[in-house]
mmCIF file of the C-alpha atoms, coordinates in Angstrom:
data_MODEL
# 
_entry.id   MODEL 
# 
loop_
_atom_site.group_PDB 
_atom_site.id 
_atom_site.type_symbol 
_atom_site.label_atom_id 
_atom_site.label_alt_id 
_atom_site.label_comp_id 
_atom_site.label_asym_id 
_atom_site.label_entity_id 
_atom_site.label_seq_id 
_atom_site.pdbx_PDB_ins_code 
_atom_site.Cartn_x 
_atom_site.Cartn_y 
_atom_site.Cartn_z 
_atom_site.occupancy 
_atom_site.B_iso_or_equiv 
_atom_site.pdbx_formal_charge 
_atom_site.auth_seq_id 
_atom_site.auth_comp_id 
_atom_site.auth_asym_id 
_atom_site.auth_atom_id 
_atom_site.pdbx_PDB_model_num 
ATOM 1   C CA . MET A 1 1   ? 6.072  -113.685 -56.681 1.00 0.00 ? 1   MET A CA 1 
ATOM 2   C CA . SER A 1 2   ? 2.511  -114.489 -57.731 1.00 0.00 ? 2   SER A CA 1 
ATOM 3   C CA . ARG A 1 3   ? -0.010 -111.669 -57.968 1.00 0.00 ? 3   ARG A CA 1 
ATOM 4   C CA . LEU A 1 4   ? -2.079 -113.233 -55.141 1.00 0.00 ? 4   LEU A CA 1 
ATOM 5   C CA . SER A 1 5   ? 0.864  -113.362 -52.713 1.00 0.00 ? 5   SER A CA 1 
ATOM 6   C CA . GLU A 1 6   ? 1.937  -109.863 -53.801 1.00 0.00 ? 6   GLU A CA 1 
ATOM 7   C CA . SER A 1 7   ? -1.594 -108.621 -53.140 1.00 0.00 ? 7   SER A CA 1 
ATOM 8   C CA . SER A 1 8   ? -1.580 -110.285 -49.699 1.00 0.00 ? 8   SER A CA 1 
ATOM 9   C CA . LEU A 1 9   ? 1.752  -108.658 -48.899 1.00 0.00 ? 9   LEU A CA 1 
ATOM 10  C CA . GLU A 1 10  ? 0.457  -105.261 -50.035 1.00 0.00 ? 10  GLU A CA 1 
ATOM 11  C CA . TRP A 1 11  ? -2.646 -105.691 -47.871 1.00 0.00 ? 11  TRP A CA 1 
ATOM 12  C CA . ALA A 1 12  ? -0.523 -106.718 -44.861 1.00 0.00 ? 12  ALA A CA 1 
ATOM 13  C CA . LEU A 1 13  ? 1.809  -103.731 -45.285 1.00 0.00 ? 13  LEU A CA 1 
ATOM 14  C CA . PHE A 1 14  ? -1.134 -101.360 -45.670 1.00 0.00 ? 14  PHE A CA 1 
ATOM 15  C CA . SER A 1 15  ? -2.856 -102.829 -42.594 1.00 0.00 ? 15  SER A CA 1 
ATOM 16  C CA . VAL A 1 16  ? 0.226  -102.577 -40.364 1.00 0.00 ? 16  VAL A CA 1 
ATOM 17  C CA . SER A 1 17  ? 0.896  -99.029  -41.497 1.00 0.00 ? 17  SER A CA 1 
ATOM 18  C CA . LEU A 1 18  ? -2.707 -97.868  -41.130 1.00 0.00 ? 18  LEU A CA 1 
ATOM 19  C CA . GLY A 1 19  ? -3.129 -99.639  -37.785 1.00 0.00 ? 19  GLY A CA 1 
ATOM 20  C CA . SER A 1 20  ? -0.011 -97.956  -36.436 1.00 0.00 ? 20  SER A CA 1 
ATOM 21  C CA . ILE A 1 21  ? -1.061 -94.439  -37.361 1.00 0.00 ? 21  ILE A CA 1 
ATOM 22  C CA . ILE A 1 22  ? -4.555 -95.075  -35.999 1.00 0.00 ? 22  ILE A CA 1 
ATOM 23  C CA . LEU A 1 23  ? -2.956 -96.088  -32.680 1.00 0.00 ? 23  LEU A CA 1 
ATOM 24  C CA . ILE A 1 24  ? -0.888 -92.887  -32.680 1.00 0.00 ? 24  ILE A CA 1 
ATOM 25  C CA . PHE A 1 25  ? -4.077 -90.870  -33.263 1.00 0.00 ? 25  PHE A CA 1 
ATOM 26  C CA . ALA A 1 26  ? -5.956 -92.788  -30.560 1.00 0.00 ? 26  ALA A CA 1 
ATOM 27  C CA . LEU A 1 27  ? -3.247 -92.370  -27.921 1.00 0.00 ? 27  LEU A CA 1 
ATOM 28  C CA . ALA A 1 28  ? -2.905 -88.668  -28.744 1.00 0.00 ? 28  ALA A CA 1 
ATOM 29  C CA . VAL A 1 29  ? -6.660 -88.156  -28.461 1.00 0.00 ? 29  VAL A CA 1 
ATOM 30  C CA . VAL A 1 30  ? -6.766 -89.948  -25.113 1.00 0.00 ? 30  VAL A CA 1 
ATOM 31  C CA . SER A 1 31  ? -3.970 -87.699  -23.858 1.00 0.00 ? 31  SER A CA 1 
ATOM 32  C CA . ALA A 1 32  ? -5.886 -84.627  -25.064 1.00 0.00 ? 32  ALA A CA 1 
ATOM 33  C CA . PHE A 1 33  ? -8.897 -85.525  -22.941 1.00 0.00 ? 33  PHE A CA 1 
ATOM 34  C CA . ARG A 1 34  ? -7.195 -87.047  -19.901 1.00 0.00 ? 34  ARG A CA 1 
ATOM 35  C CA . SER A 1 35  ? -4.776 -84.712  -18.176 1.00 0.00 ? 35  SER A CA 1 
ATOM 36  C CA . GLU A 1 36  ? -3.160 -87.559  -16.226 1.00 0.00 ? 36  GLU A CA 1 
ATOM 37  C CA . PHE A 1 37  ? -2.242 -89.384  -19.450 1.00 0.00 ? 37  PHE A CA 1 
ATOM 38  C CA . GLN A 1 38  ? 0.419  -87.771  -21.622 1.00 0.00 ? 38  GLN A CA 1 
ATOM 39  C CA . PHE A 1 39  ? 1.400  -89.428  -24.871 1.00 0.00 ? 39  PHE A CA 1 
ATOM 40  C CA . PHE A 1 40  ? 2.473  -86.748  -27.326 1.00 0.00 ? 40  PHE A CA 1 
ATOM 41  C CA . PRO A 1 41  ? 4.753  -84.982  -26.885 1.00 0.00 ? 41  PRO A CA 1 
ATOM 42  C CA . PRO A 1 42  ? 6.297  -87.623  -24.675 1.00 0.00 ? 42  PRO A CA 1 
ATOM 43  C CA . PRO A 1 43  ? 7.286  -86.539  -21.159 1.00 0.00 ? 43  PRO A CA 1 
ATOM 44  C CA . SER A 1 44  ? 10.907 -87.658  -21.649 1.00 0.00 ? 44  SER A CA 1 
ATOM 45  C CA . LYS A 1 45  ? 13.139 -89.570  -24.016 1.00 0.00 ? 45  LYS A CA 1 
ATOM 46  C CA . GLN A 1 46  ? 13.304 -92.447  -21.532 1.00 0.00 ? 46  GLN A CA 1 
ATOM 47  C CA . SER A 1 47  ? 9.527  -92.745  -21.200 1.00 0.00 ? 47  SER A CA 1 
ATOM 48  C CA . TRP A 1 48  ? 7.331  -95.519  -22.522 1.00 0.00 ? 48  TRP A CA 1 
ATOM 49  C CA . GLN A 1 49  ? 5.490  -92.821  -24.492 1.00 0.00 ? 49  GLN A CA 1 
ATOM 50  C CA . HIS A 1 50  ? 8.640  -91.879  -26.417 1.00 0.00 ? 50  HIS A CA 1 
ATOM 51  C CA . ARG A 1 51  ? 9.522  -95.493  -27.164 1.00 0.00 ? 51  ARG A CA 1 
ATOM 52  C CA . THR A 1 52  ? 5.922  -96.311  -28.103 1.00 0.00 ? 52  THR A CA 1 
ATOM 53  C CA . PHE A 1 53  ? 5.611  -93.308  -30.399 1.00 0.00 ? 53  PHE A CA 1 
ATOM 54  C CA . LEU A 1 54  ? 8.886  -94.164  -32.172 1.00 0.00 ? 54  LEU A CA 1 
ATOM 55  C CA . LEU A 1 55  ? 7.864  -97.813  -32.539 1.00 0.00 ? 55  LEU A CA 1 
ATOM 56  C CA . LEU A 1 56  ? 4.418  -96.940  -33.888 1.00 0.00 ? 56  LEU A CA 1 
ATOM 57  C CA . PHE A 1 57  ? 5.782  -94.288  -36.253 1.00 0.00 ? 57  PHE A CA 1 
ATOM 58  C CA . ARG A 1 58  ? 8.339  -96.766  -37.599 1.00 0.00 ? 58  ARG A CA 1 
ATOM 59  C CA . LEU A 1 59  ? 5.604  -99.399  -37.958 1.00 0.00 ? 59  LEU A CA 1 
ATOM 60  C CA . PHE A 1 60  ? 3.738  -96.780  -39.973 1.00 0.00 ? 60  PHE A CA 1 
ATOM 61  C CA . LEU A 1 61  ? 6.644  -95.513  -42.082 1.00 0.00 ? 61  LEU A CA 1 
ATOM 62  C CA . TYR A 1 62  ? 8.600  -98.643  -43.011 1.00 0.00 ? 62  TYR A CA 1 
ATOM 63  C CA . PRO A 1 63  ? 5.594  -100.613 -44.328 1.00 0.00 ? 63  PRO A CA 1 
ATOM 64  C CA . LEU A 1 64  ? 4.535  -97.460  -46.210 1.00 0.00 ? 64  LEU A CA 1 
ATOM 65  C CA . ILE A 1 65  ? 7.916  -97.321  -47.924 1.00 0.00 ? 65  ILE A CA 1 
ATOM 66  C CA . ALA A 1 66  ? 7.783  -101.052 -48.717 1.00 0.00 ? 66  ALA A CA 1 
ATOM 67  C CA . LEU A 1 67  ? 4.222  -100.741 -50.017 1.00 0.00 ? 67  LEU A CA 1 
ATOM 68  C CA . THR A 1 68  ? 5.253  -97.835  -52.241 1.00 0.00 ? 68  THR A CA 1 
ATOM 69  C CA . VAL A 1 69  ? 8.012  -99.936  -53.795 1.00 0.00 ? 69  VAL A CA 1 
ATOM 70  C CA . ILE A 1 70  ? 5.999  -103.159 -54.133 1.00 0.00 ? 70  ILE A CA 1 
ATOM 71  C CA . ALA A 1 71  ? 2.820  -101.530 -55.467 1.00 0.00 ? 71  ALA A CA 1 
ATOM 72  C CA . PHE A 1 72  ? 4.679  -99.215  -57.856 1.00 0.00 ? 72  PHE A CA 1 
ATOM 73  C CA . GLU A 1 73  ? 3.383  -99.226  -61.407 1.00 0.00 ? 73  GLU A CA 1 
ATOM 74  C CA . PRO A 1 74  ? 4.930  -96.958  -64.038 1.00 0.00 ? 74  PRO A CA 1 
ATOM 75  C CA . VAL A 1 75  ? 2.682  -94.234  -65.412 1.00 0.00 ? 75  VAL A CA 1 
ATOM 76  C CA . PRO A 1 76  ? 2.015  -93.693  -69.125 1.00 0.00 ? 76  PRO A CA 1 
ATOM 77  C CA . ARG A 1 77  ? 4.628  -91.666  -70.957 1.00 0.00 ? 77  ARG A CA 1 
ATOM 78  C CA . THR A 1 78  ? 2.181  -88.745  -71.260 1.00 0.00 ? 78  THR A CA 1 
ATOM 79  C CA . ASP A 1 79  ? 2.101  -88.373  -67.457 1.00 0.00 ? 79  ASP A CA 1 
ATOM 80  C CA . PHE A 1 80  ? 5.818  -88.987  -66.989 1.00 0.00 ? 80  PHE A CA 1 
ATOM 81  C CA . ALA A 1 81  ? 6.944  -85.358  -66.534 1.00 0.00 ? 81  ALA A CA 1 
ATOM 82  C CA . LEU A 1 82  ? 4.170  -84.479  -64.094 1.00 0.00 ? 82  LEU A CA 1 
ATOM 83  C CA . ARG A 1 83  ? 4.338  -87.623  -62.003 1.00 0.00 ? 83  ARG A CA 1 
ATOM 84  C CA . TYR A 1 84  ? 8.062  -88.179  -61.840 1.00 0.00 ? 84  TYR A CA 1 
ATOM 85  C CA . GLY A 1 85  ? 9.522  -84.780  -62.648 1.00 0.00 ? 85  GLY A CA 1 
ATOM 86  C CA . PHE A 1 86  ? 7.247  -82.547  -60.608 1.00 0.00 ? 86  PHE A CA 1 
ATOM 87  C CA . GLY A 1 87  ? 6.554  -85.253  -58.020 1.00 0.00 ? 87  GLY A CA 1 
ATOM 88  C CA . GLY A 1 88  ? 10.260 -85.940  -57.627 1.00 0.00 ? 88  GLY A CA 1 
ATOM 89  C CA . LEU A 1 89  ? 11.002 -82.239  -57.244 1.00 0.00 ? 89  LEU A CA 1 
ATOM 90  C CA . LEU A 1 90  ? 8.339  -81.869  -54.533 1.00 0.00 ? 90  LEU A CA 1 
ATOM 91  C CA . PHE A 1 91  ? 9.556  -85.034  -52.796 1.00 0.00 ? 91  PHE A CA 1 
ATOM 92  C CA . VAL A 1 92  ? 13.218 -84.025  -52.726 1.00 0.00 ? 92  VAL A CA 1 
ATOM 93  C CA . CYS A 1 93  ? 12.600 -80.362  -51.871 1.00 0.00 ? 93  CYS A CA 1 
ATOM 94  C CA . GLY A 1 94  ? 9.984  -81.096  -49.207 1.00 0.00 ? 94  GLY A CA 1 
ATOM 95  C CA . PHE A 1 95  ? 11.768 -83.882  -47.358 1.00 0.00 ? 95  PHE A CA 1 
ATOM 96  C CA . GLY A 1 96  ? 15.150 -82.243  -47.902 1.00 0.00 ? 96  GLY A CA 1 
ATOM 97  C CA . MET A 1 97  ? 13.895 -79.010  -46.363 1.00 0.00 ? 97  MET A CA 1 
ATOM 98  C CA . ALA A 1 98  ? 12.210 -80.859  -43.477 1.00 0.00 ? 98  ALA A CA 1 
ATOM 99  C CA . PHE A 1 99  ? 15.460 -82.695  -42.739 1.00 0.00 ? 99  PHE A CA 1 
ATOM 100 C CA . TRP A 1 100 ? 17.522 -79.498  -42.972 1.00 0.00 ? 100 TRP A CA 1 
ATOM 101 C CA . ILE A 1 101 ? 15.150 -77.591  -40.651 1.00 0.00 ? 101 ILE A CA 1 
ATOM 102 C CA . THR A 1 102 ? 15.199 -80.492  -38.172 1.00 0.00 ? 102 THR A CA 1 
ATOM 103 C CA . LEU A 1 103 ? 18.999 -80.522  -38.124 1.00 0.00 ? 103 LEU A CA 1 
ATOM 104 C CA . ASN A 1 104 ? 19.142 -76.753  -37.624 1.00 0.00 ? 104 ASN A CA 1 
ATOM 105 C CA . MET A 1 105 ? 16.575 -76.928  -34.851 1.00 0.00 ? 105 MET A CA 1 
ATOM 106 C CA . GLY A 1 106 ? 18.393 -79.781  -33.204 1.00 0.00 ? 106 GLY A CA 1 
ATOM 107 C CA . TRP A 1 107 ? 17.321 -83.380  -33.631 1.00 0.00 ? 107 TRP A CA 1 
ATOM 108 C CA . ARG A 1 108 ? 16.645 -83.867  -29.936 1.00 0.00 ? 108 ARG A CA 1 
ATOM 109 C CA . ASN A 1 109 ? 14.728 -80.601  -29.684 1.00 0.00 ? 109 ASN A CA 1 
ATOM 110 C CA . ALA A 1 110 ? 12.543 -81.703  -32.598 1.00 0.00 ? 110 ALA A CA 1 
ATOM 111 C CA . PHE A 1 111 ? 11.654 -84.916  -30.781 1.00 0.00 ? 111 PHE A CA 1 
ATOM 112 C CA . GLY A 1 112 ? 10.392 -83.475  -27.534 1.00 0.00 ? 112 GLY A CA 1 
ATOM 113 C CA . GLU A 1 113 ? 13.435 -82.675  -25.427 1.00 0.00 ? 113 GLU A CA 1 
ATOM 114 C CA . LYS A 1 114 ? 13.573 -79.175  -23.997 1.00 0.00 ? 114 LYS A CA 1 
ATOM 115 C CA . ARG A 1 115 ? 16.644 -77.746  -25.737 1.00 0.00 ? 115 ARG A CA 1 
ATOM 116 C CA . GLY A 1 116 ? 15.501 -74.176  -26.240 1.00 0.00 ? 116 GLY A CA 1 
ATOM 117 C CA . LEU A 1 117 ? 12.721 -72.423  -28.103 1.00 0.00 ? 117 LEU A CA 1 
ATOM 118 C CA . VAL A 1 118 ? 13.701 -71.913  -31.744 1.00 0.00 ? 118 VAL A CA 1 
ATOM 119 C CA . THR A 1 119 ? 12.185 -68.792  -33.324 1.00 0.00 ? 119 THR A CA 1 
ATOM 120 C CA . ASP A 1 120 ? 14.687 -67.875  -36.028 1.00 0.00 ? 120 ASP A CA 1 
ATOM 121 C CA . GLY A 1 121 ? 15.358 -69.201  -39.522 1.00 0.00 ? 121 GLY A CA 1 
ATOM 122 C CA . CYS A 1 122 ? 12.270 -70.852  -41.019 1.00 0.00 ? 122 CYS A CA 1 
ATOM 123 C CA . PHE A 1 123 ? 10.594 -70.593  -37.621 1.00 0.00 ? 123 PHE A CA 1 
ATOM 124 C CA . ARG A 1 124 ? 10.235 -66.824  -38.181 1.00 0.00 ? 124 ARG A CA 1 
ATOM 125 C CA . PHE A 1 125 ? 7.559  -67.555  -40.796 1.00 0.00 ? 125 PHE A CA 1 
ATOM 126 C CA . SER A 1 126 ? 5.877  -70.644  -39.359 1.00 0.00 ? 126 SER A CA 1 
ATOM 127 C CA . ARG A 1 127 ? 5.735  -72.268  -35.941 1.00 0.00 ? 127 ARG A CA 1 
ATOM 128 C CA . ASN A 1 128 ? 5.745  -75.635  -37.741 1.00 0.00 ? 128 ASN A CA 1 
ATOM 129 C CA . PRO A 1 129 ? 7.967  -75.373  -40.823 1.00 0.00 ? 129 PRO A CA 1 
ATOM 130 C CA . ILE A 1 130 ? 8.971  -79.043  -40.585 1.00 0.00 ? 130 ILE A CA 1 
ATOM 131 C CA . TYR A 1 131 ? 5.348  -80.084  -40.994 1.00 0.00 ? 131 TYR A CA 1 
ATOM 132 C CA . VAL A 1 132 ? 4.830  -77.655  -43.874 1.00 0.00 ? 132 VAL A CA 1 
ATOM 133 C CA . ALA A 1 133 ? 7.942  -78.913  -45.675 1.00 0.00 ? 133 ALA A CA 1 
ATOM 134 C CA . THR A 1 134 ? 6.899  -82.518  -45.054 1.00 0.00 ? 134 THR A CA 1 
ATOM 135 C CA . TRP A 1 135 ? 3.508  -81.840  -46.685 1.00 0.00 ? 135 TRP A CA 1 
ATOM 136 C CA . VAL A 1 136 ? 5.352  -80.735  -49.825 1.00 0.00 ? 136 VAL A CA 1 
ATOM 137 C CA . GLY A 1 137 ? 7.352  -83.977  -49.733 1.00 0.00 ? 137 GLY A CA 1 
ATOM 138 C CA . LEU A 1 138 ? 4.205  -86.042  -49.149 1.00 0.00 ? 138 LEU A CA 1 
ATOM 139 C CA . ALA A 1 139 ? 2.516  -84.424  -52.167 1.00 0.00 ? 139 ALA A CA 1 
ATOM 140 C CA . GLY A 1 140 ? 5.494  -85.416  -54.290 1.00 0.00 ? 140 GLY A CA 1 
ATOM 141 C CA . TRP A 1 141 ? 5.470  -88.945  -52.877 1.00 0.00 ? 141 TRP A CA 1 
ATOM 142 C CA . GLY A 1 142 ? 1.789  -89.253  -53.724 1.00 0.00 ? 142 GLY A CA 1 
ATOM 143 C CA . LEU A 1 143 ? 2.353  -88.083  -57.308 1.00 0.00 ? 143 LEU A CA 1 
ATOM 144 C CA . ILE A 1 144 ? 5.181  -90.562  -57.801 1.00 0.00 ? 144 ILE A CA 1 
ATOM 145 C CA . ALA A 1 145 ? 3.454  -93.524  -56.136 1.00 0.00 ? 145 ALA A CA 1 
ATOM 146 C CA . ASN A 1 146 ? 0.088  -93.040  -57.835 1.00 0.00 ? 146 ASN A CA 1 
ATOM 147 C CA . GLN A 1 147 ? -1.488 -95.832  -55.753 1.00 0.00 ? 147 GLN A CA 1 
ATOM 148 C CA . LEU A 1 148 ? -4.676 -95.475  -53.694 1.00 0.00 ? 148 LEU A CA 1 
ATOM 149 C CA . PRO A 1 149 ? -3.434 -97.385  -50.589 1.00 0.00 ? 149 PRO A CA 1 
ATOM 150 C CA . VAL A 1 150 ? -0.251 -95.289  -50.532 1.00 0.00 ? 150 VAL A CA 1 
ATOM 151 C CA . THR A 1 151 ? -2.279 -92.099  -50.999 1.00 0.00 ? 151 THR A CA 1 
ATOM 152 C CA . ILE A 1 152 ? -4.545 -93.034  -48.076 1.00 0.00 ? 152 ILE A CA 1 
ATOM 153 C CA . LEU A 1 153 ? -1.522 -93.525  -45.816 1.00 0.00 ? 153 LEU A CA 1 
ATOM 154 C CA . LEU A 1 154 ? 0.078  -90.275  -46.988 1.00 0.00 ? 154 LEU A CA 1 
ATOM 155 C CA . LEU A 1 155 ? -3.171 -88.441  -46.246 1.00 0.00 ? 155 LEU A CA 1 
ATOM 156 C CA . ALA A 1 156 ? -3.207 -89.964  -42.755 1.00 0.00 ? 156 ALA A CA 1 
ATOM 157 C CA . TRP A 1 157 ? 0.359  -88.715  -42.243 1.00 0.00 ? 157 TRP A CA 1 
ATOM 158 C CA . SER A 1 158 ? -0.695 -85.253  -43.442 1.00 0.00 ? 158 SER A CA 1 
ATOM 159 C CA . ILE A 1 159 ? -3.615 -85.220  -41.014 1.00 0.00 ? 159 ILE A CA 1 
ATOM 160 C CA . LEU A 1 160 ? -1.300 -86.279  -38.198 1.00 0.00 ? 160 LEU A CA 1 
ATOM 161 C CA . TYR A 1 161 ? 0.856  -83.240  -38.958 1.00 0.00 ? 161 TYR A CA 1 
ATOM 162 C CA . VAL A 1 162 ? -2.195 -80.960  -39.035 1.00 0.00 ? 162 VAL A CA 1 
ATOM 163 C CA . LEU A 1 163 ? -3.234 -82.165  -35.578 1.00 0.00 ? 163 LEU A CA 1 
ATOM 164 C CA . ALA A 1 164 ? 0.218  -82.494  -33.957 1.00 0.00 ? 164 ALA A CA 1 
ATOM 165 C CA . PRO A 1 165 ? 0.624  -78.773  -33.171 1.00 0.00 ? 165 PRO A CA 1 
ATOM 166 C CA . PHE A 1 166 ? -2.582 -78.822  -31.125 1.00 0.00 ? 166 PHE A CA 1 
ATOM 167 C CA . PHE A 1 167 ? -0.959 -81.446  -28.889 1.00 0.00 ? 167 PHE A CA 1 
ATOM 168 C CA . GLU A 1 168 ? 2.471  -79.780  -28.889 1.00 0.00 ? 168 GLU A CA 1 
ATOM 169 C CA . GLU A 1 169 ? 1.433  -76.194  -28.210 1.00 0.00 ? 169 GLU A CA 1 
ATOM 170 C CA . PRO A 1 170 ? 0.236  -76.705  -24.598 1.00 0.00 ? 170 PRO A CA 1 
ATOM 171 C CA . TRP A 1 171 ? 3.514  -78.536  -23.883 1.00 0.00 ? 171 TRP A CA 1 
ATOM 172 C CA . LEU A 1 172 ? 5.551  -75.737  -25.484 1.00 0.00 ? 172 LEU A CA 1 
ATOM 173 C CA . GLU A 1 173 ? 3.655  -73.129  -23.478 1.00 0.00 ? 173 GLU A CA 1 
ATOM 174 C CA . ALA A 1 174 ? 4.254  -75.077  -20.260 1.00 0.00 ? 174 ALA A CA 1 
ATOM 175 C CA . GLN A 1 175 ? 7.965  -75.396  -21.085 1.00 0.00 ? 175 GLN A CA 1 
ATOM 176 C CA . TYR A 1 176 ? 8.694  -71.883  -22.343 1.00 0.00 ? 176 TYR A CA 1 
ATOM 177 C CA . GLY A 1 177 ? 5.903  -69.740  -20.842 1.00 0.00 ? 177 GLY A CA 1 
ATOM 178 C CA . ALA A 1 178 ? 5.733  -66.093  -21.933 1.00 0.00 ? 178 ALA A CA 1 
ATOM 179 C CA . ALA A 1 179 ? 8.456  -66.530  -24.559 1.00 0.00 ? 179 ALA A CA 1 
ATOM 180 C CA . TYR A 1 180 ? 6.320  -69.104  -26.364 1.00 0.00 ? 180 TYR A CA 1 
ATOM 181 C CA . ARG A 1 181 ? 3.118  -67.082  -25.961 1.00 0.00 ? 181 ARG A CA 1 
ATOM 182 C CA . ASP A 1 182 ? 4.850  -64.040  -27.519 1.00 0.00 ? 182 ASP A CA 1 
ATOM 183 C CA . TYR A 1 183 ? 6.205  -66.185  -30.358 1.00 0.00 ? 183 TYR A CA 1 
ATOM 184 C CA . LYS A 1 184 ? 2.778  -67.746  -30.882 1.00 0.00 ? 184 LYS A CA 1 
ATOM 185 C CA . ALA A 1 185 ? 1.134  -64.303  -31.041 1.00 0.00 ? 185 ALA A CA 1 
ATOM 186 C CA . ARG A 1 186 ? 3.435  -63.059  -33.818 1.00 0.00 ? 186 ARG A CA 1 
ATOM 187 C CA . THR A 1 187 ? 3.976  -66.237  -35.889 1.00 0.00 ? 187 THR A CA 1 
ATOM 188 C CA . ARG A 1 188 ? 1.412  -68.279  -37.796 1.00 0.00 ? 188 ARG A CA 1 
ATOM 189 C CA . ARG A 1 189 ? 0.894  -71.917  -36.976 1.00 0.00 ? 189 ARG A CA 1 
ATOM 190 C CA . PHE A 1 190 ? 1.643  -73.102  -40.511 1.00 0.00 ? 190 PHE A CA 1 
ATOM 191 C CA . VAL A 1 191 ? 2.184  -70.392  -43.151 1.00 0.00 ? 191 VAL A CA 1 
# 
């Protein structure tokens, strides 16, 4: 593949990914200011909001993965241990922990279905341990990728996970009432 067509592909992947996460942000912000419009968390698994969120998140994630692979350039040997060793450790530990916590919480519960308030395990220390673990994984991904467009997208993902609890917490309080308020009072949002 020529460098020009590779550059065009990288730009297209970056644009699709960035556009998708911007749409997620925009729809979430609209739902924050318009009580009659709920986007995130979606009202039900069968709703257009759920399907739209999954589609947009996939249109964010899959091009990001492809861009990471296509734009990858090996680092100098002097940076090898930091970039790949430490970055790889953060990536595996962070995403591994996020996946493990999600499975223990219940996949469907993690994606907006009311399956019970989880307050044990990692949730004793943080109301959002999946987000915290994902940030660790994202830091590792950024170290390994070492590409500005990938870093921009990873930062956008990180920001999404900083803001997501502010959209989720009113929903959780509406679903679980006093039990959630008590949990919220004794457990930090992140760490």
